N, C-alpha and C positions, 0 to 999 in steps of 0.2 A: 664221356662221349656216347657210350652205350645207352646210358639213361636218357640222353637227349634224343637218340634215335627211337627208343621205345615210346617216348612222349609224342614224337611226330607221327608214328604209326597209329597210336591211339586216336590222335586228332583226325587222321584220315578216315578211320573207321567210324568216328562220330559223324563226320560230314556225310558219309555214305548212308548212315542210318537215320538221317534227318527226314527222308521221305517215308510216309506211312501208306500202306495198302488198305483197302476197304476192310479186309479181314482183321487186320491189326486194330483198326478203329473200332470195329464191332466187338472184338475180344476185350478191348479196354473199356467197354461200356458205352461207346459212342453210337451215333446214328448215321444214317446215310447222308443226312443234311450236314452233319459235322464234317464228313469226309469231303463233300463238295466245297465247303468253305475252306478247308485246308488246301484243296487243289487250286482254289482261286488265288491263293497267296503267292505272289511272285517274289521269290526271295532275292532275285537279282536287283530289284529296285532298292533305293536307299531308304533306310529306316531312320526316323527321327523321333526320339522319346517314345518308342514303342509303337509307332504308326508309320504308314507310308508317307513319303514326302509328297506335297502338293495334292493331297486328297482332302475329303470333307472332314474326316476325323483327325486331320493332322494337327498336332499341338505346336504352339510357338516354343521357341528355344528357352529353356529354363522354366517353363510353366509347370511341368509335372514336378520338378524339384521343389519349386516354391510351394506347390500344393501339399507335397509330402512333409515338408518342414513345418507347415502350418498345422498339420495333424498332431504334432508333438511326438513323433516317433523316434526322435533323437535319443530318448531315454533307453530305447531298446536296440541301439546301434550295435552293441556288443554281440547280442545274440544273432542279429542279422548277419553280421560279418562272419561269424563262425559257420553258419549254415552255408554261406556263399563259398567259403573255403573248402568245405567238405564236398560241395558240388563240383568244385574245380578239380579235385583229385580224380574223379571219374564220374562222368555223366551217366554211364551205363548203370551204376549202382543206384543212382537216384531214380532212374527210369524203372528199374526192376522192383523198387520198394513201392508197394501199394499204399495208399492213404489209410490211416487208422480208421476213419469214419467214412461211410458211404455218403457221397454227395451227389448232386445232380451231374449230369453228363457234361454240361458246359463248365461247371466249376472244377471238374476233375481234369479236363483237357486244357483249359486256358493257362493254368500255371506252367504246364510243361512247355507249351508253345512260347509263352512270354519268356521263360527262363532261357530257352535256346536262342531266341532272337536277341535278347539283351546281351548274352555272352558273345554272340557273333559281332554285335555293334561295338562292344568294348575291345574285342581283339583287333578290329579294323582301326579303331580310333587311336589306341595306345600302342599297338604293336608289341606289347609285352608278352613274351612267351614263358618267362620264368615264373612259375607259380609261387615259389618260395619267397622271392623278392616282393611280390605283390602282397603276400600274407604279412611280411614284416612291416611294410608301410601301413597296412591296415591296422596293425596292432599299435603303432605310434600315434596314428590319428585317434585311435580308440582311447589311448591314455590322455591325450590333450583334451578330448571332449569330456572325459570323466572328471578331469581336474577342474575344468571350467564349470561343470555342473555342480561340483562340490562348493566352489567359491560362491556361486549364485545362491546355493542353499545356506551358506554361512550368513549372508546379509538378509535373509528372509525373516520377517517379523512373525513371531508366534505368540499369540495372546495367552496369558496365564490367568488362572483363577485365584492365585495366592500372591500376596505382595512380597516383594523381594527384600525391601529395606524395612526392617522392623523398627517401629517408633519406640521412644523411651530413653534414648541416650544421645549424647552429642554426636553430630554427624561426622566430625573430624576424628572421633575416637574409634570409628568403625574400621573394619578391615578394608584393604585396597585403597584407602584414601591417600596414603603416603607414597604411592608408586609414581616415580617421576623419571623422565628421560630427557636428556639434553640433546639427543640426536635429532636431525631433521627428518620429519615423518613424510611418508609418501602421500602426496596431495590427493590422489584418487582414493587411496585407502582411507584417508582422513575424512573426506566428504561422505563416503559410504557409511563409515562407522558413526559419523555425526548424525546422518539421517536416521540410521537405525536407533541411535541413542535417543533422539527426539521422540520417535514413536514409542520406544520403551518407557520413557519418562511420562509421556502423556497417558499411556495406559496405566502406569503405576499410580499416578495421582488420581485418576478416575476410580481405579479399584480401591485405593485407600479411602477416598471420599465415600464410596458406596458402603464399604465395610464400616466406616465410622458412623454413617447415618443409621445403619442397621443396628449397631451395638449400642449407641448412646440414645437414639430415639429422640425424645422430646428435647433433651438438653442440646443435641446437635442442631435441631431446628431453631431453638432459641438463640444459639450462637450465630447462626446464619442471619437471623433477623437483626441482631445487634450489630454485626459487622456491616450490614448493608444500610440500615436505617436508624441506628442508635445515635445517642449524643456523641460528641467528639471524644470525650474522656472514655465512654463505654466502648467506642469503636477501637480506640487505641489499646484498651485493656484486652478486648476480645482478640485482636490480631496478635497481641503479645502472647497470650495463652496458646493460640493455635500454632504459632511459630515455635514456642518452647516445647509443645507436645511432639512435633515432628517437623524440623526445619526443612528436610528434603522434600516433603510433600506440601510445603507452604510457600513455594516461590512466588505464588500469586500475591500473597499478603506482603511479602517483602517489597515487591514492585509497587504495591499500593502505598506503603509507607514512604518510599522514595519519591513517588509522585506527589504526595502530600507535602513533603519537604520542599519540593521544587515549585509547588503551586503558588502563584502570585495572587495578591489581593487580601489574604488573611494572614497577618503576621503571627497572630496568636496560634492559629492552627499549624503554621509552618514550624514554629518553635516547639510546640508540643510534640509534633511528629519527629522533629530533630532530636529531642531529648529521649523519646521512646526508642528510636532506631539506634541511637548511640549506645544506650544501655544493652540492647540486644546484640549489637556487634561485639561489645566487650565481654558479655557473659555467655552467649550461646552460638554466635555465628562465626567468629574469627578464631582460628587456632593461635596459640601463644608463641610457638617457636618457629613458625614459617609463614611465608606469604601464600596467598591463594595461587593456584596454577590454572592455566587455561587448558582447553581440551587438546590443543596441538602440542602441549608439553607432556603428554602421556605416552607410555610405551605401546602404541597401537600396533607396531610391527610384530611385537611379541605377545600380544594379548591372548592368542589361541594357545601358545605354549605355556603361558603363565596360568591360564585357566584349565589346562590339561584336558581340553575337549569338553569340559563341563559348561553347558549353556547357561545355567543359573549363575555360576561364578562369573562368567563373561558379562552377562547382562547386568549383574549387580555392579560390576565395575563401571560399565557404560553409564548407568543411571547416576552413580555418585560423581563421576567425572563431569557429566553434563550439568548436574546441579552446581558443582563448584565453579564451572566455567561461567554460568549465568550469575552466580552470586558475585563473582569478581567484577562483572560488568555493572551490577547494581551498586556495589561499593564505590566504584569509580564515579558513577553518576552522583552518588551521595556526597562524595568529596568535592565534586564540582559545584553542587548546590551549596555546600558549606563555604566555598570560595565566594559565591555570589552574595551570601548573607554577610560575609565579613566586610563587604563594601556598602552595607546598608547606611542610610542617612542617620539612623538613631545610634547613639553611642552604646546603649544597653545591648542592642542586637549584635553589634560588632564585637563587643566584649564577650558576649555569650558564645558566638561562633568561634572566636579565638580560643576560648577555654575548651570547647569541645574538640577542636583540632589538636590542641596540646594534650588532652587526655587520651585521644586515640593514638597519638604519636608515642606517648609514654608507655602504653599498655600493649599495643599490637604493631607488628611490623608491616602490615598491609598498607600500601599507598604512602609509605613513610617519606619518600622523596617529595611528593606533591604537598603533603602536610608541612614538611619542613620549609619548603619554599613559601608557603602561606605565612608561617610564623615569622620568617626572616623579612619578608616584604612589609610586614606590619611595623617594622622599625621606622619606616618612612611614612607612617600614617599622619595626616594633617593634625590630628588631635594628639596632644602630648600625653593624655591619659592612656590612650591605646598604645602609643609607642613605648611608654614606660612599662605597661603591662606585658607587651611582647618581649621586652628585654628580660623582665622577671621570669616569664614562662620559659624562655630559653635557658636561663641560669638553672631553673628547676629541672629542666630536661637533662642538662649536663650533670647535675648532681645525682640523678637517678640512673643515667646511662653515661658513665665517664668515657666509654670507648667511642662515643660519637663526637668527641671534641674536634677531631680532624675534619669530619664531614661538615659540622656546623660552621667551623671557621672558614672552610672553603666556600660555603654558600654565602657567608657574610662578606667575604672578600669579593665575591662576584657582584654583590649588591654595591659595594663601595666603588667599584670601577665602572659602574654604568654611566652612560653618557648624559642621561637626563636627571641624575641624582642631585639633590640639593644639599646644602651644607648642614642643615639640621639633621637630616637622615644620617649623614656621615658621622656627625657627632654622637648620635645615639648608638650607631654601630661600633664606634671606637670605644665608647663607654662600656658596652657589653663585652667587647674583647678584652679590655684591661681588667675585667673582674673574673676572668677564667682562672681557676686554680690549677697550676701546673705542677709537675713532678719532674724528678731527674731522669725518668725514663722517657720523657717527652721532649727531648732536646731538639728534635727536628721541628716540632711545632713551635717551640720557643724561638728558634732561628727564623722561622717563617713570619712570626708575629713581629719580631724586631725589624726585619726588612720592611714590612708593611708600615710600621710606625714611622721609621725614618724617611720613607718615601713621602708620607703626608707631612712630616716635619719640614722637609726641604721645600715643599710647596707652600707651607705657611710662611717660611722665611722669605721666599721669593715674593710673595704677595705682601710682605711686611705686615702680616696679620698676627702680631705678637701679643696683642691684648685679648685675644679670643679664648674661650674655654677649651677650644680644640687643642691648643698647644699644651695646656696642663694635662688633658686626658692622654695625649700621646706620650708625654714624659712619664706619666704614671704607669702607662702600659709597658714602657721600656724598663722602668724600675722593677716591675713585677716579673717580667720575662727574662731579665738579664742573668739572674743567678742560675737559671736552668739552661741557658744557651751555651753552645760550644764555640761559636764564631762571633760572639757579640762584641768582643774587645776591638776588633778591627773596625767594625761599623761605628762604634761609639767614638773611637779615636779620630775618625774622619770628621766628626762633628764636634770635637772637643773645643776648638776655638770659638765655634758658633755658640756653643752652650755658655761659655764664659761671657761672651758679648750680650747674649740674651738676658743674662742675670740682671743687668742694670736697667732693662726696659720693661720687663713683664711685671705682673702683680706679685704679691708676696707668696701666694700659694704656688704659682707656677715656678717662681725662683727657688722655692724649697724643693720642688720636684727635680729641678735641674741640679741643685746642689747634692741631692741624694744620689742621683745618677753619677755625677762626677766622683763622689766619694766611693761608690761601689766599684767603679772602674779602677780608681787609684789604689784603693785599699786591697783589691784582689791582686795587684802587682806590687804592693808595698812601696808605692811611690806617690804618697800624698804630698802634693807640692805646696810651697808657700803661697802660691797664687790662690789656691783653694781656701786656705785658712784666712787669707786677707779678705776674700769675698764673704766668707761666713762671718768674720769679725765685723765687717761693715753691715751685714744684714741684721745684726743684733740691735742696731739703732733705727731700724725701719719702723716708722710710726704705725704701720699696718699690723705689727705684732700684737697690739692690744685688741684688735678686732678680727683677727684671723679665725677661720672656722675650725682649724685643726692644730691647736698649739702643741698637742702631744707629739705630732709628727716632727715639728721643729725641735722640740726639746730632746727627742730621741736622737735626732741627727747630731745635735750638739754633744750629747753624752758619748755617742760612738766616736765622734771626731776627736774629742778630748781624750778619750780612753786610748785611742790609737796614736796620739801625739807623743813623741819622745822628748820634745823640748819643754822643759819644766817652766821656764819663764813665759812661754806662750800660753800654756795652760793657766797660769796665774792671771795673765791678762784677760783671758776669756772669763774666768770666774769673777774677776773684779768687775768687768763690764756687765756681766749677767746679773750680778747683785745690784748694780746701779740701775739697770733697766727695771729690775723687779720691784724696786721701791715705788714705782709709779703704776703698777699693775693691780689687778683685782686679786682677792685672796686665793681663788683656785690656782691661778698661775704662780703666785708666790709660793704656795705649798708645794706645787710641782717642782719649782726650781730648787727649793730647799731640799726636797727629797733627792733630786739629781745631784746636788752638792754632797749630800750624805753618802750616796753610793760612789761618787767620785773619790771621796776621801778614803774609801776602802781600797781602791785601786792605786791611788797615788797619795800615800801618807805624808809625803814631803810638803803637801799643801797646808798641813797643820802648823807650820812655822808662822804663817801669816795670822793664824788664830792666836798663837802665843805672843806674837809681836803686838797684838792689839792691846794687851794689858800694859806693856812698856810704853806704848805710844802716848798714854796720858801723862806719864812721868816726864817724857821727853818734851811734850808740849809745855808742861809747867816749867821745865828747865829753860826752854826757849823764852818763855815769858820773862823769867828772871834775867836772862841775858839781855833781852831787849830793854828791860828796865835799867840794867847797868850801862848798856850802850848809850842810853839817853843821858845818863849822868856823865860818862867819860867822853868828852868831845875832842880830846887831844889826839886821837888816833886816826885822824883824817888822812895823813900821808900814807899810812899803810893801806888804807882802803883804796886810795887812788892807785897805788901800785898794783893791788890785786885786780882792780877794774881794767887797768891797762893790759895786764897779762891775759885776762879773760877775753878782751877784744882781739888781741893778736891770735889767740887760739881759734876764735870764731872765724876770723879772716882766712886763716890757713885751712880750716875745715871747708869753707866755702869754695876756695880755689880747688881743693881736692875733689869736692863734689862736682864741680863744673867739668873737671877732666874725665869723670866716670861716664861710662856709656849708658848705664841704666839709672834713671833718676830715682827709682824707688829703693835703691840699696843705701842703707844708712849705717853700715857697720863701722864707719869711721867716727861716728858720733857717740858710739856706745861708751867709750871711756869717759868722756866728759859728763854724760848723764849719770853714770854710775857714781862718779865722784861727788856730783851734786845731789844725788839721791832724790831726784824729782820724778814725778809721775805725770804723764800727759794723757788725760782721758780721751782726747779727741784725735789721737794719733791714728793714722790709717793702717799701720802694721802692728800686729800684736807682739812681734818680736822686739820692737824697739820703743815701746811706750813706757818702759820703766815700772811696770806693775809689781815687780818683785821687791821694790823698795818701799812699798806701802802695805797697809794692813786691811783686813776685811772689816772695817768699822761699820759697814752697813748692817752686819748681823746684830750689832748692839741696838740699832734703831728698830730692826724687825722684831727683836725680842720684846719690845714695848708696843707692838702692834695691837690695834683694837680687837682683831679677830683672835680668839683664844688658840685656835689650831696653829696659826702663823706664829704667834708668840712662843708656843710650846715647841714647835719645830726648830725655831731659831735658838732657843735656850738649850735644847738638846745638842745642837752642833757646837755651841760655845762651850758646853761642859765636856766636850770631847767624846760624846756618845754618838751612836748611829741611830737614825730614824728607822723604826721597825713598823711598817704600815703595809697592809695587804691589799688595800683598795686602790682606787684611782683618785688621787686628790683633785685632779682637774674636773671630776664629775661629782665627787662627794661633798665638796664645799661650795657649790654654786648657790646662788640666791634662790633658784627654783627648788632645789632640794631642801633648803631651809624653810621655805614657805609651805612645802608639802607636809611638813610635820605639824603645822597648825591645822590642817584638815585631817590630821590623824592618819596620814598615808605613809606607811613604812616603805623604804626602798626595797626593790626586789633583790633577792639574793641569787647570784649567778653561781651556782655550785657546779664544779667540774668544767667550767668554761674559762679559757685563758683570757686574761685581760689584754685585749689587742690594743687598747689605747693607753697602756701604761707608759709612764715617762721613760723608764729604764728597761732595757731588755732583760727578761727573766728575773724579776725582783723576788727576794726571799719572802715566802709566805709566813711572816711572823706578825704578831699583833703589836702595834705601837702602844695602843691603849688597851684596857681590859676589854674582853670580848663583849661586843654589844649584844644585848638581848632584843629580840624582835618584839618590843613592847610599845604600845601607844603611849605618847608622852602625857596623855591625860588619864592614864589608868592608875588605879590604886597601887598596883605593884611597883610601877615606876616612881610614884611619889613616896612610897615607903622605903625606897633604897637610900642608903647613906650617900651624901653628896661626894664623898671621897671616892666612891666606887662608880661614879657617873663619868663617862667620857667628857672631855673638856668642851666639845662642841654641843653637848646636850645639857650642860650645867645650867644654861639659861632657862631651858624648858623646865628643868626640875625646880628651880627657884620660883619661876613664874607661877606654875600650877600649884606648887605647895602653898605659896602665899595666897593665891586665889582661892584655894580650897579652904584655908583657915578663915578667910573673910566670909566665904559663903556659909560655913557652919555657924559662925558668930551671928550672921544676919538671920539665919534660920532659927537660932535659939531666941533671938529678940522677937521675932515674929510669933513664935509659940507663946512666949510670956505675955505679949500684948493681946493675944487672942483669948487668954484665960482671964485676965483682969481688965476691968474697965479703965479707961484713961480719963482722969479728971482734968480740970482746967489748969491746975498748977503744973502737972507733968507735961501737958501740951505746950505751955509757955516755956518750960525748961528745954524741951526738945527744939523749939524754934530758936532759942538763944544759942544752943549748942550748934545748930546748923549754920547760924550766922557768924559764929566765931571763926576767926581767920585761920587759927591753927588746926581746926577740925574740918574745915570746908573741903579740903582735898580728900581726906580720908573718907568722908561721908559720900561724896559724889564720884568717887573713882570707879565704882562698879558700873556707873551709867556712861562713863566715857568710853569712846572707841579705843582699841588697843594702839592703833597707829598714832 
């Protein structure tokens, strides 16, 4: 309270001292005129902005403040506020201090008068008497203005004379390029930094251009000329070199290349620019392990902290981030141009654009989603060639990047469920999906695929479209995905009856796929039913077996089914029917079946009883012939025969009545006793359990051992002798007619070393040689002809005999030609030659060289 009273007293003294006398004015250096002017000032009138109100020199409200702010005096606000605070503590001190420099009288008096009047106006307007509170508020305003000034200085552009980004290395290998922020940036800060980055980048490119022109001189000028007015190939090469030298400073040429790709009218120019820019993206412009980031994905909120106040570090960051932002935009435009080219009317252009999209997708992660959509959409291309290539490229992509299986399958599924999709596109998509190689770690993907396949399977059944290729592709996909799925059993069981019904209506290939699926499900649960074996037994008599495209798949299914069967007589029935069918097939299928039988004999040695019974069957047949001869002589036994016939009839009638009372018409277990006693075999019976195959022998092997094909005969003889066939190749491919004819053009079959034989008849065959190891020799070579015939494989004995005989005749003819060229031929020798030519026994030998081999 005492301090406040002292302040009030000081203010009253100041108010009394505001009036000046003439002596005081003169002592301070003033004149009489100045004193008169001071006397004319009426302090009672209201002052506005340093002048009297309603006078000539009166200023409008805020006009003086606007004029002071336009002078830029805000930078010195701190010093001004300090002086004002010092004056507020005691005006008497300010009055007693004389100015340091002598000025004119007006200049010395006016500041004192203006200071007193301004203070009086402030006290009247605000009514603030506490000087300390006024000083604290002034300091807060001071800090805010200083902070605002610093922020404005941060966004100011300062031109440099040295480039910040040094050329010579990949731009994404430089520092600061991997800084990323997932936080949402301040939009005001983002716009200000982006504007600053644009100015910095423009100045950087201009500075780099001037430095390059100065350093390289004539070569730089020549490069400019080539880029602007050279040939197309030279322009592409020049822009490539400039971009490779420094990609950050060559954004202009990147834009030029993209514009050339998008330019219409010249397909050749567009494709050349496409090829050039694609190579630059892979080698120089795109990083390997990340996508490009936009300017808004950078940590702009912390850029000052990250650069530690270093302007060069901050500006280098802004330039690199700005370049990457625009490079991302150019790559997006390039991918869009690639999409346009993929819809070109020419097949070659579409194929090339498709290959470029696949290459970018395999090598770089940038725009991978858009490129993947392009590839998947091409499965529905109207041209089959492009659709097939798209499927192949997608398979190659999954081979190089197996982790993309889920993403690719999701995209293909999206294509399948489009509203405007056609059936052909769906077929190509399903064919691609069923070729995906799965593993046990991908059970979720396998479940997803099985659900998709059965959804389309039900649609095919509803439409009664059972003859289409789609059904076979769907069943193939289920077969491939089922071993890796966890919940596939329930989904297949729901369609079990449908699969059994479909077997009798679809083509042979589709029925084999359905049987494979049924066997997989039943074998996994150890419940292979009689219904399955009856369907497979019936399928052996299908005439389409001779012309099917994949007989190895069917034989493989038969082998696995017989290996898993525990009923011996059913296996014998299958082997019997298989050999019967084989007798009418081509040699490759016969060899494959005999190899299957040899492998089956290893697993089930009880089948050899039928081979041993084959020798006794001849004696029994002879014995029956003698009985028949005796029966023809003894005619007095008719009564016994009549009794036997009556007993047989009664048994048959009782069997019929029992069968009529049974609920299932296909159960024939009541007839087994009669058939066993009669030892009869019914080759056309529909059930392999009750056909009586165990009472007969495998006499078909005897006929096959006399087959015209040497390999077939040798395989059959090996089985009859009780040995196992040891063969490492694929008989279904090695003994075809095409492979035989290839030897006549001296083309040797390719050796697949280290590769599993996926088309082999039996799963995991032993890698042993049935015949002596074949040497990769041409059949017409001297080494091949010089070998002993006993060391030649049986399927090549014909070539050895043919070329050996042909070689002997050729040498004999050559010797005769040499002898005739030495000696003259007289008339008698010529007559003898004609007689020899006309002789019947020598005509064939003489003219055989001129005949065609066929």
